[in-house]
C-alpha positions as CSV (number, residue, x, y, z in Angstrom):
1,X,42.7,4.1,15.6
2,X,41.2,7.7,15.3
3,X,40.5,7.3,12.0
4,X,38.1,4.2,12.8
5,X,36.6,6.0,15.0
6,X,35.8,9.2,13.5
7,X,34.3,6.8,11.0
8,X,32.2,5.1,13.2
9,X,31.0,8.0,14.6
10,X,30.1,10.0,10.8
11,X,28.3,6.7,10.2
12,X,26.4,6.7,13.1
13,X,25.3,10.8,12.6
14,X,24.4,9.3,8.7
15,X,21.8,7.3,10.1
16,X,20.4,9.2,12.3
17,X,19.7,12.0,9.6
18,X,18.5,8.9,7.9
19,X,15.6,8.4,10.4
20,X,14.8,11.8,10.5
21,X,13.7,12.0,7.4
22,X,12.3,9.0,7.2
23,X,10.2,9.7,10.0
24,X,9.3,13.2,8.0
25,X,8.7,11.3,4.8
26,X,6.0,9.1,6.8
27,X,4.3,11.7,8.4
28,X,3.8,13.9,5.5
29,X,2.1,10.8,3.9
30,X,0.2,9.2,6.3
31,X,-3.2,11.4,6.8
32,X,-3.6,11.4,3.2
33,X,-2.4,7.9,3.0
34,X,-5.5,7.1,5.3
35,X,-7.8,9.3,3.5
36,X,-7.7,6.7,0.7
37,X,-8.1,4.1,2.7
38,X,-11.2,4.7,4.3
39,X,-13.1,6.5,1.6
40,X,-11.9,3.2,-0.3
41,X,-13.1,0.7,2.2
42,X,-16.1,3.1,2.0
43,X,-16.7,3.1,-1.8
44,X,-16.5,-0.8,-1.9
45,X,-19.0,-1.8,0.1
46,X,-20.8,-4.9,-1.0
47,X,-24.0,-3.7,1.2
48,X,-26.7,-2.2,-1.2
49,X,-30.0,-0.7,-1.1
50,X,-33.5,-2.3,-0.9
51,X,-36.4,0.2,-2.6
52,X,-38.3,-1.5,-1.6
53,X,-37.9,-0.4,2.2
54,X,-39.1,3.1,1.2
55,X,-41.8,2.9,-0.6
56,X,-45.2,4.4,0.1
57,X,-47.0,2.0,-1.6
58,X,-50.4,1.2,0.3
59,X,-49.9,4.2,2.3
60,X,-52.9,7.3,2.6
61,X,-51.4,10.2,1.1
62,X,-54.2,12.4,0.1
63,X,-54.5,15.0,2.0
64,X,-56.9,17.0,-0.1
65,X,-60.0,18.6,1.7
66,X,-62.4,16.2,1.1
67,X,-65.9,17.6,-0.6
68,X,-68.1,18.4,2.0
69,X,-65.9,20.3,3.6
70,X,-65.2,22.9,1.0
71,X,-68.0,24.5,-1.6
72,X,-67.3,27.4,-4.3
73,X,-68.1,31.1,-4.5
74,X,-71.3,30.8,-6.3
75,X,-72.9,28.6,-3.4
76,X,-72.2,25.1,-5.2
77,X,-71.0,22.1,-3.2
78,X,-68.4,19.9,-5.4
79,X,-64.4,18.9,-5.7
80,X,-62.2,21.5,-4.8
81,X,-60.9,20.4,-8.4
82,X,-63.9,21.7,-10.5
83,X,-63.6,23.0,-13.9
84,X,-66.3,25.1,-13.7
85,X,-65.0,27.2,-10.9
86,X,-62.0,27.5,-8.7
87,X,-62.9,30.1,-6.3
88,X,-63.2,28.3,-2.9
89,X,-63.9,29.2,0.8
90,X,-63.7,26.2,3.6
91,X,-67.1,25.1,4.5
92,X,-67.6,26.8,8.1
93,X,-71.5,25.9,8.8
94,X,-74.8,27.6,8.7
95,X,-75.0,29.7,11.4
96,X,-73.9,33.2,11.9
97,X,-70.2,32.6,11.9
98,X,-70.0,31.1,8.7
99,X,-72.6,33.6,7.3
100,X,-70.2,36.3,7.8
101,X,-67.0,34.8,7.2
102,X,-68.6,33.4,3.6
103,X,-69.9,37.4,2.9
104,X,-66.2,38.1,3.9
105,X,-64.8,35.9,1.1
106,X,-67.0,37.4,-1.3
107,X,-66.4,41.3,-0.6
108,X,-62.3,41.1,-0.3
109,X,-61.1,37.5,-0.3
110,X,-61.1,38.2,3.6
111,X,-58.3,40.6,3.8
112,X,-59.0,43.2,6.4
113,X,-56.6,45.3,5.2
114,X,-57.8,46.2,1.3
115,X,-59.3,49.4,-0.1
116,X,-61.0,48.8,-3.3
117,X,-60.9,51.4,-6.8
118,X,-64.3,52.6,-5.0
119,X,-63.0,53.6,-1.6
120,X,-64.5,50.9,-0.1
121,X,-63.3,49.4,3.6
122,X,-61.7,46.1,4.8
123,X,-62.8,42.3,5.6
124,X,-66.7,44.0,4.6
125,X,-65.8,46.7,2.2
126,X,-67.6,49.4,4.1
127,X,-68.5,52.5,2.4
128,X,-67.3,55.7,5.1
129,X,-71.0,56.9,5.0
130,X,-72.6,53.7,6.4
131,X,-70.0,53.9,8.8
132,X,-70.8,57.0,10.1
133,X,-74.3,55.5,10.5
134,X,-73.1,52.8,13.3
135,X,-70.6,55.2,14.9
136,X,-67.2,54.7,13.4
137,X,-65.9,58.4,11.8
138,X,-62.3,57.6,11.1
139,X,-62.2,55.3,7.8
140,X,-58.0,54.8,8.3
141,X,-58.2,54.0,12.3
142,X,-61.0,51.7,10.8
143,X,-59.1,49.8,8.1
144,X,-56.4,48.9,10.2
145,X,-59.0,47.7,13.4
146,X,-59.8,43.8,12.8
147,X,-61.8,43.8,16.1
148,X,-63.7,47.0,15.1
149,X,-64.2,46.2,11.3
150,X,-65.6,42.5,12.8
151,X,-67.8,44.9,15.3
152,X,-69.1,47.1,12.9
153,X,-70.1,44.0,10.4
154,X,-72.8,43.1,13.8
155,X,-73.6,46.6,14.2
156,X,-74.9,46.8,11.0
157,X,-76.8,43.7,10.4
158,X,-78.7,44.7,13.4
159,X,-79.7,48.0,12.6
160,X,-80.7,46.3,9.0
161,X,-82.1,43.5,10.6
162,X,-84.2,45.6,12.8
163,X,-84.9,48.5,9.4
164,X,-86.6,45.1,8.1
165,X,-87.9,43.4,10.4
166,X,-91.1,43.4,8.9
167,X,-90.1,42.3,5.0
168,X,-88.3,39.2,7.3
169,X,-91.6,38.3,8.3
170,X,-93.5,38.9,5.3
171,X,-91.4,37.6,2.9
172,X,-89.0,35.2,4.5
173,X,-89.9,31.7,2.5
174,X,-91.6,33.5,-0.8
175,X,-89.6,33.0,-4.4
176,X,-89.0,35.9,-6.3
177,X,-87.8,35.5,-9.7
178,X,-86.5,31.7,-9.0
179,X,-85.3,33.2,-5.4
180,X,-86.1,31.7,-2.1
181,X,-85.9,34.4,0.3
182,X,-84.7,34.2,3.7
183,X,-83.6,36.4,6.5
184,X,-80.0,35.8,5.6
185,X,-80.3,36.8,2.2
186,X,-82.0,39.9,3.2
187,X,-79.4,41.2,5.2
188,X,-76.5,39.7,3.5
189,X,-78.0,41.9,0.0
190,X,-79.2,44.7,2.9
191,X,-74.9,45.0,3.4
192,X,-74.6,44.9,-0.6
193,X,-77.0,47.7,-1.7
194,X,-78.6,49.2,1.8
195,X,-81.7,48.3,3.2
196,X,-84.0,51.0,1.1
197,X,-82.7,49.2,-1.9
198,X,-83.5,45.8,-0.5
199,X,-86.9,47.3,0.3
200,X,-87.8,48.4,-3.2
201,X,-86.7,44.8,-4.6
202,X,-88.7,42.5,-2.3
203,X,-91.6,45.3,-2.6
204,X,-91.1,45.5,-6.4
205,X,-90.8,41.8,-6.9
206,X,-88.0,41.8,-7.8
207,X,-88.5,44.4,-10.9
208,X,-86.2,46.7,-9.1
209,X,-83.1,44.6,-8.8
210,X,-80.1,47.1,-7.3
211,X,-77.1,45.8,-8.5
212,X,-73.2,47.7,-7.6
213,X,-70.2,49.1,-9.5
214,X,-69.4,45.3,-9.9
215,X,-72.2,44.2,-11.4
216,X,-73.4,42.3,-8.4
217,X,-77.1,42.3,-7.7
218,X,-79.6,41.9,-4.7
219,X,-81.1,38.7,-6.1
220,X,-77.4,37.3,-6.5
221,X,-76.6,38.1,-2.5
222,X,-80.1,36.8,-1.8
223,X,-79.8,34.2,-3.8
224,X,-76.0,33.6,-2.5
225,X,-76.4,33.9,1.1
226,X,-80.0,32.4,1.4
227,X,-80.9,29.6,4.4
228,X,-77.7,30.8,7.1
229,X,-79.1,30.8,10.3
230,X,-79.1,34.8,11.4
231,X,-81.1,34.3,14.1
232,X,-78.5,35.0,16.8
233,X,-78.2,38.8,15.1
234,X,-80.8,40.9,17.4
235,X,-82.6,43.7,15.2
236,X,-81.2,46.9,17.6
237,X,-81.9,50.0,15.6
238,X,-79.0,52.1,17.9
239,X,-76.8,49.7,17.1
240,X,-73.3,50.6,17.0
241,X,-69.8,49.2,16.4
242,X,-68.4,49.7,20.2
243,X,-64.6,48.2,20.8
């Protein structure tokens, strides 16, 4: 009788251990099996992607600037990818802002903080001596002050317009060496070479055509910056760059 009870207890203990082992096995393999099943279902989907849904046919995708919104560094209007030139600047119109920004692009690509190998400074490439004439005596401070550079450009233009007021009156509209003389062309040339050199150019009818160290001439600037409306620049003999 005791032997039968002992055998029954041991049998129950064996079944309990077996059950525990089975639970451990199931827990060990359950998560990996679930991941495998989900992956299989996802990869065996019959859903197909229709490329037509994502087609760009018929959409306006040309985001390049139109031909009438840009012109090249030689002043010639044309497509942005012209074979003859790749130097383009935004077309800002023919008023004062367009005049100064186009000239700045020619001088320095519009970089306020550049100094060329001859020591000319900033966006408009001013020389130290010219700066003194308009009240700027610290070139280093000038170089790192964009607002002062803008004031200096306007002050210099005002001063040059006063110095060249008679030449503007007498020569505007005339043609010299194939170049139509305009007020804006005269002011641009004065920025390049100084008012005195512009006087000589005009009075000699182009025979005294000053060129800077890079070979850029007065006649080139006269032509390049012809036809801008610079009437907003008031002639002022004592113009200064003041913040």
